[in-house]
N, CA, C and O atoms as CSV, one atom per row, in Angstrom:
chain,resi,resn,atom,element,x,y,z
A,1,MET,N,N,159.123,11.535,-42.237
A,1,MET,CA,C,160.213,12.024,-43.075
A,1,MET,C,C,161.006,13.129,-42.277
A,1,MET,O,O,162.234,13.192,-42.350
A,2,GLY,N,N,160.306,13.941,-41.561
A,2,GLY,CA,C,160.952,15.056,-40.845
A,2,GLY,C,C,161.964,14.607,-39.775
A,2,GLY,O,O,163.037,15.194,-39.638
A,3,LEU,N,N,161.602,13.560,-39.022
A,3,LEU,CA,C,162.479,13.073,-38.011
A,3,LEU,C,C,163.730,12.504,-38.659
A,3,LEU,O,O,164.833,12.713,-38.153
A,4,LEU,N,N,163.581,11.795,-39.761
A,4,LEU,CA,C,164.741,11.242,-40.459
A,4,LEU,C,C,165.635,12.320,-41.008
A,4,LEU,O,O,166.858,12.207,-40.925
A,5,LEU,N,N,165.064,13.355,-41.563
A,5,LEU,CA,C,165.825,14.480,-42.052
A,5,LEU,C,C,166.625,15.090,-40.935
A,5,LEU,O,O,167.802,15.399,-41.117
A,6,ARG,N,N,166.012,15.273,-39.769
A,6,ARG,CA,C,166.706,15.870,-38.624
A,6,ARG,C,C,167.879,14.964,-38.233
A,6,ARG,O,O,168.974,15.447,-37.946
A,7,ARG,N,N,167.639,13.640,-38.224
A,7,ARG,CA,C,168.731,12.714,-37.851
A,7,ARG,C,C,169.927,12.886,-38.784
A,7,ARG,O,O,171.069,12.989,-38.335
A,8,TRP,N,N,169.647,12.916,-40.103
A,8,TRP,CA,C,170.709,13.051,-41.075
A,8,TRP,C,C,171.434,14.372,-40.865
A,8,TRP,O,O,172.664,14.398,-40.904
A,9,ARG,N,N,170.724,15.456,-40.647
A,9,ARG,CA,C,171.318,16.760,-40.428
A,9,ARG,C,C,172.208,16.784,-39.178
A,9,ARG,O,O,173.323,17.304,-39.207
A,10,GLU,N,N,171.703,16.220,-38.096
A,10,GLU,CA,C,172.472,16.163,-36.874
A,10,GLU,C,C,173.668,15.213,-37.013
A,10,GLU,O,O,174.752,15.484,-36.497
A,11,ARG,N,N,173.463,14.151,-37.685
A,11,ARG,CA,C,174.595,13.190,-37.915
A,11,ARG,C,C,175.749,13.921,-38.660
A,11,ARG,O,O,176.924,13.632,-38.432
A,12,ARG,N,N,175.387,14.860,-39.542
A,12,ARG,CA,C,176.454,15.577,-40.254
A,12,ARG,C,C,176.925,16.789,-39.449
A,12,ARG,O,O,177.802,17.520,-39.909
A,13,GLY,N,N,176.364,17.018,-38.264
A,13,GLY,CA,C,176.800,18.130,-37.449
A,13,GLY,C,C,176.414,19.501,-37.986
A,13,GLY,O,O,177.133,20.478,-37.772
A,14,LEU,N,N,175.281,19.579,-38.682
A,14,LEU,CA,C,174.837,20.828,-39.304
A,14,LEU,C,C,173.688,21.439,-38.516
A,14,LEU,O,O,172.827,20.737,-37.987
A,15,SER,N,N,173.697,22.762,-38.453
A,15,SER,CA,C,172.514,23.471,-37.899
A,15,SER,C,C,171.535,23.632,-39.024
A,15,SER,O,O,171.848,23.332,-40.177
A,16,LEU,N,N,170.371,24.095,-38.710
A,16,LEU,CA,C,169.367,24.362,-39.743
A,16,LEU,C,C,169.885,25.401,-40.732
A,16,LEU,O,O,169.731,25.275,-41.947
A,17,ARG,N,N,170.494,26.414,-40.170
A,17,ARG,CA,C,171.027,27.488,-41.065
A,17,ARG,C,C,172.125,26.956,-41.995
A,17,ARG,O,O,172.165,27.279,-43.182
A,18,ALA,N,N,173.017,26.128,-41.422
A,18,ALA,CA,C,174.141,25.618,-42.236
A,18,ALA,C,C,173.630,24.696,-43.366
A,18,ALA,O,O,174.138,24.748,-44.486
A,19,LEU,N,N,172.624,23.856,-43.063
A,19,LEU,CA,C,172.042,23.021,-44.073
A,19,LEU,C,C,171.334,23.908,-45.126
A,19,LEU,O,O,171.392,23.645,-46.327
A,20,GLY,N,N,170.685,24.935,-44.638
A,20,GLY,CA,C,170.014,25.847,-45.591
A,20,GLY,C,C,171.011,26.492,-46.551
A,20,GLY,O,O,170.762,26.557,-47.755
A,21,GLU,N,N,172.137,26.969,-46.023
A,21,GLU,CA,C,173.147,27.582,-46.823
A,21,GLU,C,C,173.744,26.624,-47.842
A,21,GLU,O,O,173.972,26.991,-48.995
A,22,ARG,N,N,174.001,25.372,-47.402
A,22,ARG,CA,C,174.588,24.382,-48.296
A,22,ARG,C,C,173.623,23.931,-49.376
A,22,ARG,O,O,174.022,23.645,-50.505
A,23,SER,N,N,172.352,23.872,-49.016
A,23,SER,CA,C,171.357,23.323,-49.965
A,23,SER,C,C,170.622,24.341,-50.794
A,23,SER,O,O,170.020,24.018,-51.818
A,24,GLY,N,N,170.677,25.569,-50.343
A,24,GLY,CA,C,169.853,26.635,-51.046
A,24,GLY,C,C,168.401,26.574,-50.674
A,24,GLY,O,O,167.576,27.217,-51.323
A,25,VAL,N,N,168.051,25.811,-49.637
A,25,VAL,CA,C,166.691,25.704,-49.142
A,25,VAL,C,C,166.607,26.548,-47.892
A,25,VAL,O,O,167.502,26.450,-47.052
A,26,SER,N,N,165.600,27.362,-47.717
A,26,SER,CA,C,165.399,28.194,-46.535
A,26,SER,C,C,165.423,27.342,-45.285
A,26,SER,O,O,164.825,26.268,-45.230
A,27,TYR,N,N,166.130,27.843,-44.277
A,27,TYR,CA,C,166.194,27.115,-43.026
A,27,TYR,C,C,164.806,27.021,-42.370
A,27,TYR,O,O,164.534,26.084,-41.618
A,28,VAL,N,N,163.931,28.000,-42.661
A,28,VAL,CA,C,162.551,27.933,-42.167
A,28,VAL,C,C,161.822,26.762,-42.783
A,28,VAL,O,O,161.107,26.031,-42.097
A,29,THR,N,N,162.011,26.579,-44.129
A,29,THR,CA,C,161.423,25.455,-44.762
A,29,THR,C,C,161.939,24.121,-44.213
A,29,THR,O,O,161.171,23.182,-44.002
A,30,ILE,N,N,163.241,24.058,-43.988
A,30,ILE,CA,C,163.775,22.809,-43.413
A,30,ILE,C,C,163.183,22.538,-42.044
A,30,ILE,O,O,162.818,21.404,-41.736
A,31,ALA,N,N,163.084,23.580,-41.212
A,31,ALA,CA,C,162.526,23.415,-39.884
A,31,ALA,C,C,161.033,22.919,-39.959
A,31,ALA,O,O,160.589,22.093,-39.162
A,32,ARG,N,N,160.317,23.461,-40.934
A,32,ARG,CA,C,158.924,23.020,-41.087
A,32,ARG,C,C,158.830,21.591,-41.581
A,32,ARG,O,O,157.933,20.853,-41.173
A,33,VAL,N,N,159.748,21.185,-42.459
A,33,VAL,CA,C,159.737,19.778,-42.906
A,33,VAL,C,C,160.060,18.875,-41.732
A,33,VAL,O,O,159.382,17.869,-41.523
A,34,GLU,N,N,161.082,19.218,-40.962
A,34,GLU,CA,C,161.441,18.465,-39.790
A,34,GLU,C,C,160.334,18.379,-38.792
A,34,GLU,O,O,160.176,17.336,-38.157
A,35,ALA,N,N,159.560,19.415,-38.618
A,35,ALA,CA,C,158.478,19.461,-37.699
A,35,ALA,C,C,157.210,18.738,-38.186
A,35,ALA,O,O,156.293,18.463,-37.412
A,36,GLY,N,N,157.192,18.447,-39.464
A,36,GLY,CA,C,156.069,17.761,-40.060
A,36,GLY,C,C,154.922,18.672,-40.470
A,36,GLY,O,O,153.813,18.216,-40.746
A,37,THR,N,N,155.208,19.963,-40.504
A,37,THR,CA,C,154.127,20.907,-40.898
A,37,THR,C,C,154.177,21.297,-42.343
A,37,THR,O,O,153.300,22.001,-42.843
A,38,LYS,N,N,155.229,20.827,-43.030
A,38,LYS,CA,C,155.343,21.101,-44.514
A,38,LYS,C,C,155.875,19.862,-45.184
A,38,LYS,O,O,156.790,19.210,-44.682
A,39,SER,N,N,155.295,19.541,-46.323
A,39,SER,CA,C,155.779,18.449,-47.132
A,39,SER,C,C,156.788,18.955,-48.169
A,39,SER,O,O,156.495,19.900,-48.901
A,40,PRO,N,N,157.973,18.338,-48.239
A,40,PRO,CA,C,158.946,18.821,-49.224
A,40,PRO,C,C,158.605,18.406,-50.622
A,40,PRO,O,O,158.011,17.354,-50.857
A,41,THR,N,N,159.004,19.281,-51.580
A,41,THR,CA,C,158.857,18.898,-52.973
A,41,THR,C,C,160.005,17.980,-53.365
A,41,THR,O,O,160.964,17.846,-52.606
A,42,VAL,N,N,159.934,17.372,-54.479
A,42,VAL,CA,C,161.012,16.456,-54.957
A,42,VAL,C,C,162.295,17.292,-55.133
A,42,VAL,O,O,163.393,16.850,-54.795
A,43,THR,N,N,162.125,18.502,-55.665
A,43,THR,CA,C,163.281,19.415,-55.863
A,43,THR,C,C,163.927,19.707,-54.517
A,43,THR,O,O,165.152,19.672,-54.406
A,44,THR,N,N,163.136,19.992,-53.502
A,44,THR,CA,C,163.712,20.284,-52.138
A,44,THR,C,C,164.439,19.043,-51.656
A,44,THR,O,O,165.566,19.145,-51.170
A,45,LEU,N,N,163.820,17.861,-51.778
A,45,LEU,CA,C,164.514,16.663,-51.316
A,45,LEU,C,C,165.849,16.450,-52.019
A,45,LEU,O,O,166.846,16.090,-51.392
A,46,GLU,N,N,165.853,16.677,-53.330
A,46,GLU,CA,C,167.116,16.556,-54.085
A,46,GLU,C,C,168.202,17.485,-53.584
A,46,GLU,O,O,169.360,17.090,-53.447
A,47,LYS,N,N,167.814,18.744,-53.307
A,47,LYS,CA,C,168.727,19.726,-52.805
A,47,LYS,C,C,169.253,19.343,-51.427
A,47,LYS,O,O,170.449,19.454,-51.158
A,48,LEU,N,N,168.349,18.887,-50.552
A,48,LEU,CA,C,168.766,18.513,-49.181
A,48,LEU,C,C,169.661,17.270,-49.222
A,48,LEU,O,O,170.673,17.211,-48.524
A,49,ALA,N,N,169.292,16.283,-50.033
A,49,ALA,CA,C,170.118,15.063,-50.107
A,49,ALA,C,C,171.518,15.384,-50.634
A,49,ALA,O,O,172.512,14.881,-50.112
A,50,ALA,N,N,171.589,16.200,-51.641
A,50,ALA,CA,C,172.918,16.594,-52.165
A,50,ALA,C,C,173.776,17.289,-51.145
A,50,ALA,O,O,174.976,17.035,-51.039
A,51,ALA,N,N,173.140,18.185,-50.383
A,51,ALA,CA,C,173.864,18.937,-49.315
A,51,ALA,C,C,174.323,18.008,-48.191
A,51,ALA,O,O,175.335,18.268,-47.541
A,52,LEU,N,N,173.591,16.946,-47.969
A,52,LEU,CA,C,173.911,15.997,-46.857
A,52,LEU,C,C,174.858,14.886,-47.382
A,52,LEU,O,O,175.408,14.118,-46.592
A,53,GLY,N,N,175.036,14.813,-48.668
A,53,GLY,CA,C,175.881,13.787,-49.249
A,53,GLY,C,C,175.278,12.396,-49.282
A,53,GLY,O,O,175.980,11.391,-49.171
A,54,VAL,N,N,173.961,12.359,-49.439
A,54,VAL,CA,C,173.255,11.107,-49.492
A,54,VAL,C,C,172.268,11.108,-50.650
A,54,VAL,O,O,172.038,12.158,-51.251
A,55,SER,N,N,171.687,9.985,-50.975
A,55,SER,CA,C,170.661,9.942,-52.024
A,55,SER,C,C,169.293,10.325,-51.456
A,55,SER,O,O,169.091,10.293,-50.242
A,56,VAL,N,N,168.382,10.677,-52.311
A,56,VAL,CA,C,167.074,11.012,-51.866
A,56,VAL,C,C,166.446,9.802,-51.161
A,56,VAL,O,O,165.751,9.954,-50.156
A,57,ARG,N,N,166.693,8.625,-51.684
A,57,ARG,CA,C,166.201,7.397,-51.092
A,57,ARG,C,C,166.733,7.230,-49.655
A,57,ARG,O,O,166.005,6.768,-48.777
A,58,ASP,N,N,167.990,7.602,-49.419
A,58,ASP,CA,C,168.551,7.531,-48.105
A,58,ASP,C,C,167.887,8.413,-47.084
A,58,ASP,O,O,167.889,8.102,-45.893
A,59,LEU,N,N,167.309,9.526,-47.543
A,59,LEU,CA,C,166.558,10.426,-46.631
A,59,LEU,C,C,165.385,9.757,-45.956
A,59,LEU,O,O,164.902,10.224,-44.925
A,60,PHE,N,N,164.926,8.661,-46.536
A,60,PHE,CA,C,163.777,7.915,-45.984
A,60,PHE,C,C,164.208,6.759,-45.118
A,60,PHE,O,O,163.386,5.954,-44.682
A,61,SER,N,N,165.471,6.682,-44.876
A,61,SER,CA,C,166.053,5.594,-44.074
A,61,SER,C,C,166.937,6.193,-42.947
A,61,SER,O,O,167.620,7.202,-43.123
A,62,ALA,N,N,166.884,5.521,-41.803
A,62,ALA,CA,C,167.695,6.001,-40.706
A,62,ALA,C,C,169.181,5.820,-40.916
A,62,ALA,O,O,169.986,6.565,-40.356
A,63,GLU,N,N,169.549,4.844,-41.712
A,63,GLU,CA,C,170.938,4.502,-41.978
A,63,GLU,C,C,171.193,4.576,-43.489
A,63,GLU,O,O,170.295,4.274,-44.275
A,64,PRO,N,N,172.376,4.964,-43.899
A,64,PRO,CA,C,172.702,4.937,-45.355
A,64,PRO,C,C,172.778,3.498,-45.897
A,64,PRO,O,O,173.207,2.565,-45.217
A,65,ARG,N,N,172.367,3.382,-47.076
A,65,ARG,CA,C,172.434,2.083,-47.765
A,65,ARG,C,C,173.920,1.873,-48.215
A,65,ARG,O,O,174.592,2.817,-48.631
A,66,PRO,N,N,174.376,0.671,-48.121
A,66,PRO,CA,C,175.762,0.426,-48.591
A,66,PRO,C,C,175.806,0.631,-50.087
A,66,PRO,O,O,174.896,0.200,-50.795
A,67,ARG,N,N,176.795,1.249,-50.562
A,67,ARG,CA,C,176.953,1.457,-52.012
A,67,ARG,C,C,177.513,0.147,-52.655
A,67,ARG,O,O,178.516,-0.405,-52.202
A,68,THR,N,N,176.862,-0.296,-53.665
A,68,THR,CA,C,177.341,-1.486,-54.357
A,68,THR,C,C,177.970,-1.070,-55.675
A,68,THR,O,O,177.382,-0.301,-56.436
A,69,PRO,N,N,179.134,-1.564,-55.937
A,69,PRO,CA,C,179.793,-1.169,-57.185
A,69,PRO,C,C,179.046,-1.634,-58.382
A,69,PRO,O,O,178.538,-2.755,-58.408
A,70,ARG,N,N,178.965,-0.789,-59.387
A,70,ARG,CA,C,178.297,-1.187,-60.598
A,70,ARG,C,C,179.240,-1.838,-61.556
A,70,ARG,O,O,180.400,-1.446,-61.683
A,71,ARG,N,N,178.730,-2.843,-62.234
A,71,ARG,CA,C,179.574,-3.539,-63.192
A,71,ARG,C,C,179.688,-2.639,-64.421
A,71,ARG,O,O,178.736,-1.974,-64.831
A,72,ARG,N,N,180.884,-2.648,-64.986
A,72,ARG,CA,C,181.087,-1.931,-66.235
A,72,ARG,C,C,180.717,-2.809,-67.387
A,72,ARG,O,O,181.033,-3.999,-67.395
A,73,ARG,N,N,180.077,-2.265,-68.324
A,73,ARG,CA,C,179.700,-3.012,-69.520
A,73,ARG,C,C,180.915,-3.170,-70.425
A,73,ARG,O,O,181.668,-2.219,-70.638
A,74,THR,N,N,181.100,-4.368,-70.953
A,74,THR,CA,C,182.158,-4.574,-71.905
A,74,THR,C,C,181.515,-4.792,-73.222
A,74,THR,O,O,180.430,-5.366,-73.316
A,75,ARG,N,N,182.164,-4.347,-74.225
A,75,ARG,CA,C,181.585,-4.456,-75.584
A,75,ARG,C,C,182.167,-5.597,-76.346
A,75,ARG,O,O,181.792,-5.827,-77.496
């Protein structure tokens, strides 16, 4: 998970500090997650995903999933 998070961060051109500021997660925590010495909580993953503009599910993939349009329900 840590390597994938680093790839997403670097793909967005963000430093550890910049991602920390955007997400509200300490840059030290992000560095530890990327290094594999700390496991992120679900809340941390949600904050990081939002700051990176991806879904939590995307954080576990090297590439973003294509967005499929949802059908609108008609009554």
